[in-house]
C-alpha positions in Angstrom: 110.6 -6.8 127.1 108.3 -3.8 126.8 111.2 -1.5 127.4 113.2 -3.1 124.7 110.4 -3.0 122.1 109.6 0.6 123.0 113.2 1.8 122.6 114.0 -0.2 119.4 110.7 -0.1 117.5 109.4 3.3 118.6 112.2 5.6 119.7 114.9 4.2 117.4 112.5 3.0 114.6 109.2 4.9 114.1 110.4 8.4 115.2 113.6 8.5 113.0 111.6 7.1 110.1 109.0 9.9 110.4 111.8 12.5 110.7 113.6 11.0 107.7 110.4 11.5 105.6 111.0 15.3 105.8 114.1 14.7 103.6 111.7 14.8 100.7 111.1 18.5 101.4 114.8 19.3 102.2 115.8 18.1 98.7 113.9 21.0 97.1 115.9 23.7 99.0 119.4 25.0 98.2 120.9 23.6 101.4 123.6 21.1 102.2 121.5 17.9 102.4 124.0 16.0 104.6 124.3 18.8 107.2 120.5 19.4 107.2 119.8 15.7 107.7 122.4 15.2 110.5 121.4 18.4 112.3 117.6 17.6 112.3 118.1 14.1 113.4 120.6 15.1 116.1 118.0 17.6 117.5 115.2 15.0 117.3 117.4 12.5 119.0 117.9 14.9 122.0 114.1 15.1 122.6 113.5 11.4 122.0 116.3 10.5 124.5 114.9 12.8 127.2 111.3 11.5 126.8 112.4 7.9 126.7 114.1 8.2 130.1 111.4 10.2 131.9 108.1 9.3 133.5 108.0 5.5 133.4 109.4 2.5 135.1 112.7 1.4 133.7 114.2 -2.1 134.0 116.4 -2.8 137.1 119.3 -4.5 135.4 122.0 -2.5 133.4 121.7 -4.9 130.5 118.0 -4.5 130.1 118.0 -0.7 130.8 120.9 0.4 128.6 121.3 -2.5 126.1 118.5 -1.4 123.8 119.8 2.2 123.9 123.4 1.3 123.2 122.6 -1.2 120.5 121.4 1.1 117.6 124.6 3.2 117.8 126.9 0.2 118.0 125.0 -1.5 115.2 125.4 1.6 112.9 129.1 1.9 113.6 129.9 -1.8 113.1 127.7 -2.2 110.0 129.3 0.9 108.4 132.8 -0.4 109.2 132.1 -3.8 107.7 130.7 -2.4 104.5 133.6 0.1 104.3 136.0 -2.8 104.3 133.9 -4.8 101.9 133.5 -2.0 99.4 137.0 -0.5 99.9 135.3 2.8 100.8 133.5 3.1 97.4 130.0 4.3 98.1 129.0 3.4 94.5 129.4 -0.3 95.3 126.2 -2.4 95.2 126.8 -3.6 98.8 125.6 -0.2 100.1 122.2 -1.1 98.8 122.1 -3.7 101.7 123.2 -0.9 104.1 120.2 1.2 103.1 117.8 -1.8 103.6 119.4 -2.7 106.9 118.9 0.9 108.2 115.2 1.0 107.6 114.5 3.9 110.1 116.7 6.1 107.9 115.6 4.7 104.5 114.0 8.0 103.2 117.2 10.0 104.0 119.5 7.4 102.5 117.3 7.0 99.4 117.2 10.8 98.8 120.8 11.1 99.7 121.8 8.6 97.0 120.5 10.9 94.3 122.0 14.1 95.8 125.4 13.1 97.3 125.7 9.5 98.5 128.4 8.6 100.9 128.9 10.1 104.3 125.2 10.7 104.8 124.9 7.0 105.2 126.9 7.2 108.4 126.0 10.7 109.7 122.2 10.3 109.5 121.9 7.3 111.9 124.9 8.3 113.9 123.6 11.8 114.7 120.2 10.5 115.9 121.5 7.4 117.8 124.3 9.3 119.5 122.2 12.2 120.7 119.5 9.8 121.8 122.0 7.7 123.8 123.6 10.7 125.5 120.3 12.4 126.4 118.8 9.2 127.6 121.8 8.5 129.8 121.9 12.1 131.3 118.2 12.1 132.0 118.2 8.6 133.5 121.2 9.4 135.8 119.2 12.3 137.3 116.5 9.9 138.4 116.4 8.4 141.9 116.2 4.8 140.6 119.7 4.6 139.2 121.5 1.3 138.6 125.2 0.7 138.7 126.9 0.4 135.4 129.7 -2.2 135.3 133.0 -0.7 134.3 133.8 -3.5 131.9 130.5 -3.0 130.1 131.2 0.7 129.5 134.8 0.0 128.5 133.7 -2.7 126.1 131.1 -0.5 124.4 133.6 2.3 123.9 136.2 0.0 122.5 133.8 -1.5 120.0 132.5 2.0 119.0 136.0 3.5 118.6 137.4 0.4 116.8 134.5 0.3 114.3 134.6 4.0 113.5 138.4 3.9 113.4 138.5 1.0 110.9 135.9 2.7 108.7 137.7 6.0 109.0 141.0 4.4 108.1 139.5 2.9 104.9 138.1 6.3 104.0 141.5 8.0 104.6 143.3 5.4 102.5 140.8 5.8 99.7 141.3 9.6 99.8 144.9 9.2 98.8 144.0 7.8 95.4 140.3 8.9 94.9 139.3 12.5 95.1 135.8 14.1 95.3 134.5 15.1 92.0 134.6 18.6 90.5 132.1 17.4 87.9 131.7 18.6 84.3 129.1 21.3 84.2 129.4 22.2 80.5 128.7 20.7 77.1 126.0 18.4 78.4 128.5 16.9 80.9 131.2 16.3 78.3 133.3 19.4 78.8 135.3 20.7 81.8 135.2 24.3 80.5 132.6 26.6 79.1 132.4 26.3 75.4 129.8 29.0 74.9 132.4 31.7 74.0 133.3 29.6 71.0 129.8 28.7 69.9 128.8 30.1 66.5 125.2 30.6 67.8 126.6 33.0 70.3 126.4 36.5 68.7 129.3 37.7 71.0 131.5 34.6 70.5 135.3 35.0 70.6 136.0 33.2 67.3 138.3 34.9 64.9 136.8 36.2 61.7 138.2 36.6 58.2 138.4 40.1 56.7 136.4 39.0 53.7 134.2 36.0 52.6 135.8 32.6 52.7 137.2 31.3 49.4 135.4 28.1 50.1 131.7 28.1 51.2 128.9 25.5 51.6 125.4 26.8 51.1 123.3 23.7 51.3 123.0 22.2 54.9 122.8 18.7 53.3 126.3 19.2 52.0 127.7 20.5 55.3 130.0 18.0 57.0 129.0 17.1 60.6 131.9 18.2 62.9 132.9 16.9 66.3 136.1 16.5 68.2 138.3 17.1 71.2 137.5 19.8 73.7 140.7 21.8 72.8 139.8 21.6 69.1 136.2 22.9 69.5 137.2 26.6 68.8 139.1 25.6 65.7 136.3 23.7 64.0 133.7 26.2 65.2 135.8 29.0 63.5 136.0 26.9 60.3 132.2 26.4 60.3 131.5 30.1 61.0 133.6 31.0 58.0 132.6 28.4 55.5 129.0 27.4 56.4 126.2 29.6 55.2 124.4 30.6 58.4 121.2 31.5 56.6 121.2 28.2 54.7 122.1 26.3 57.9 119.1 27.6 59.7 118.3 25.6 62.8 120.7 22.7 62.0 123.8 24.2 63.6 123.5 22.1 66.7 123.4 18.9 64.6 126.3 20.0 62.4 128.7 21.5 64.9 128.7 19.1 67.8 130.8 18.3 70.8 131.0 15.0 72.7 134.7 15.1 73.5 137.6 12.9 72.2 136.4 9.5 73.2 132.8 9.7 72.1 133.4 11.9 69.0 135.9 9.3 67.7 133.3 6.5 68.1 130.8 8.7 66.3 133.2 9.1 63.4 133.6 5.3 63.1 129.8 4.9 63.4 129.4 7.4 60.5 127.5 9.9 62.7 130.2 12.5 62.2 132.0 13.4 58.9 135.1 15.1 60.4 136.7 14.5 63.7 139.2 17.1 65.1 141.9 16.2 67.6 145.3 14.7 68.2 146.4 11.4 66.7 144.3 8.4 67.8 145.5 6.0 70.4 146.6 2.5 69.6 143.3 1.3 71.0 141.3 3.7 68.8 143.3 2.6 65.7 142.4 -1.0 66.5 138.8 0.0 66.9 138.9 1.6 63.4 140.3 -1.6 62.1 137.6 -3.7 63.7 135.0 -1.5 62.2 136.6 -1.9 58.8 137.3 1.9 58.5 140.3 3.5 56.8 141.2 6.8 58.3 142.5 9.9 56.5 144.4 12.1 58.8 144.8 15.7 57.5 147.2 17.9 59.6 145.8 21.4 60.1 147.9 22.8 63.0 150.6 22.2 65.6 150.4 22.5 69.3 152.6 22.0 72.4 151.9 19.2 74.8 152.7 20.9 78.1 153.3 19.9 81.7 152.4 22.5 84.3 152.5 23.1 88.1 151.1 25.5 90.6 153.0 28.9 90.4 154.2 28.4 93.9 156.1 25.4 92.9 159.8 26.3 92.5 160.4 23.8 89.7 160.9 25.5 86.3 162.0 22.6 84.1 161.9 18.8 83.9 163.9 16.3 81.9 162.0 13.8 79.7 163.6 11.1 81.8 162.2 12.7 84.9 158.7 12.9 83.5 158.8 9.2 82.6 160.0 8.3 86.1 157.3 10.4 87.7 154.5 8.9 85.7 155.8 5.4 86.2 155.8 6.0 90.0 159.5 5.7 90.5 159.9 9.4 91.5 157.2 10.4 94.0 158.7 13.4 95.8 159.5 16.8 94.3 162.9 16.9 96.2 164.2 14.2 93.8 163.8 16.7 90.8 165.1 19.8 92.6 161.9 20.9 94.3 160.6 21.0 97.9 160.3 17.9 100.1 156.6 17.2 99.2 154.7 14.4 97.6 154.1 14.7 93.8 150.4 14.5 93.0 150.6 13.6 89.3 147.3 13.9 87.5 146.4 12.0 84.3 143.5 12.1 81.8 141.0 9.4 80.8 142.0 6.5 78.6 141.9 7.3 74.8 141.6 11.1 75.4 144.0 13.1 73.2 146.3 14.2 76.0 146.5 10.8 77.6 147.4 9.3 74.3 150.3 11.8 74.0 151.5 10.8 77.5 151.4 7.1 76.5 153.5 8.0 73.4 156.0 9.8 75.6 156.2 6.9 78.0 156.8 4.4 75.3 157.3 0.9 76.8 157.5 2.3 80.4 154.3 1.4 82.3 152.2 4.3 83.5 151.1 4.2 87.2 147.5 3.9 88.1 145.9 7.3 87.8 144.2 9.2 90.6 140.4 8.6 90.6 137.4 10.8 91.5 133.8 10.0 92.4 131.2 11.5 90.1 127.4 11.3 90.3 125.6 9.0 87.9 122.0 8.7 86.7 119.3 7.3 89.0 121.5 7.9 92.1 124.8 6.4 93.1 128.3 7.3 92.0 131.0 5.9 89.8 134.7 6.3 89.5 136.7 8.0 86.7 140.1 9.5 86.2 140.4 12.6 88.4 140.3 16.0 86.8 143.3 18.3 87.6 143.4 20.1 90.9 145.8 23.0 91.2 147.4 21.9 94.5 150.8 23.3 95.3 152.3 19.8 94.8 150.3 19.0 91.7 151.6 18.1 88.3 149.4 18.1 85.2 149.5 18.1 81.5 147.4 19.3 78.6 147.6 21.1 75.3 149.0 24.6 75.5 146.0 26.4 73.9 143.5 24.6 76.1 145.4 25.6 79.3 146.0 29.2 78.3 143.1 30.1 76.1 140.1 28.0 77.0 140.7 27.4 80.7 142.3 30.6 82.0 140.6 30.4 85.4 143.4 28.1 86.7 146.6 29.9 87.5 149.3 27.5 86.4 153.0 27.6 85.3 154.3 25.8 82.3 157.4 23.8 82.7 160.3 23.8 80.2 161.2 20.4 79.0 164.9 19.7 78.7 165.3 23.4 79.2 163.2 24.3 76.2 160.1 26.6 76.7 156.8 25.6 75.0 156.5 28.9 73.0 155.3 29.4 69.5 158.8 29.6 68.0 160.0 26.4 69.6 156.8 24.6 68.6 157.1 25.8 65.0 160.8 24.9 64.7 160.4 21.5 66.5 162.8 22.5 69.3 160.2 21.8 71.9 160.3 18.0 72.3 156.5 17.5 72.9 154.9 18.9 69.8 151.5 17.5 68.9 149.7 17.7 65.5 146.1 18.8 65.3 144.3 16.6 62.7 141.0 16.7 60.8 140.3 13.0 60.6 137.8 11.5 58.0 136.8 8.1 56.6 138.2 7.3 53.2 134.8 5.9 52.0 132.8 8.9 53.0 131.0 10.0 49.8 130.2 13.6 50.8 131.8 15.7 48.1 132.4 18.8 50.1 134.8 17.1 52.6 137.9 17.1 50.3 137.8 20.8 49.3 136.9 21.7 52.9 140.0 20.0 54.2 142.1 21.7 51.4 140.7 25.1 52.5 141.7 24.3 56.1 145.3 23.8 55.0 145.2 26.9 52.9 145.9 30.6 53.8 142.4 31.3 55.3 142.2 28.1 57.2 145.7 28.5 58.6 145.0 32.1 59.5 142.0 31.0 61.7 144.2 28.2 63.2 146.8 30.8 64.2 144.4 33.4 65.5 142.7 30.8 67.7 146.0 30.2 69.4 147.5 27.2 67.6 150.6 27.2 65.5 150.2 27.0 61.7 150.8 23.5 60.2 152.4 25.1 57.1 154.2 28.4 57.0 153.0 28.6 53.4 149.4 28.5 54.5 
């Protein structure tokens, strides 16, 4: 009994707990937390296993001698496997809170890990220590003169349980990886933007926004009269250029961050309905968003200010140059899943989507019509106070990937990704085809307001946007003019 308590409570309890406490200091260094935790615990497990097998009398029976040493590793593998099955491999599930509590010796590491990058550390931390402890205990013990015979069936049973448990958990992890990707994360715009908006910020003295040759024919001097602007990521340069031209920067003072805001399509639209924003810039609202406006008792005024192509794109190494509208519908409904069925290589199509109610996803829904859209790929992203959540996966430029966006965003705002636009029904998404309507997926950029908004500067501001100077800025940003007369 003394051997069992010594192994389970001290060598596999107190020691790993003390080592885990050092995780508090690891979190302050720019190192890979999971690797640091696993490596440290593995090394400590080596020394613990050696000391546990040396210099004292060990039980004479195999069960008493090896059972307490084998149990922690088996327990970890089985517990992890069961919770992988229960949670479907989603480490953001509440059931993993029980795992943390049931692995008390590794509580500090699992707790810190949940804030940094929860997931595989839950397995690797206890696995690293318990595995190295078992191996070193066994090697040290077998070099002693007082060895005991190990029944073959016992060794085989242990290996079967261990391999089966890790195999089941690994299979769940693999299956999840087919539909859920690790997060890229949004580093910009307070977490709302996937690209850097600073080059289009009017407070940036070196911004890339186009400028008029002379003063704007419409200007607002009093900050109280300046409409609050918000909108889609792809529209940010447009309404920033409008504000730079029409808002008096001296009069605006320190209010620019409150007047020219960005919270992306979904939240900006909600802010418009809640009267936190005066003008929302983006594509036409989704059916769900229109219903939301109706529920709020809001009547929308949609003022067209520009045209844009809704484009589909692939990695440049993909031989596909064009898709038919019917093929796109079959791909995004899940009927076509291999590039060979549309003239490409024999490779799975990884078709990315965008979040519900985003401007680009709304356009895809319009293209699909009554055809159901397949479940989108997901990704795991960090959330406040530790843990993770799932959201629609951001585009990855895999060689077998297919994505969609607005032309300007893909070519102007997000130039880091090397992609190739696809022609649709043989028509390229260039400015002439967008302007003429030959390209089938042409989207309108709107400035959307509420009819009952009493701010008197909104109407003339919208009129100016559709006029010569406003349309000049729209075109110089990279969109197509709404009106050739503008």
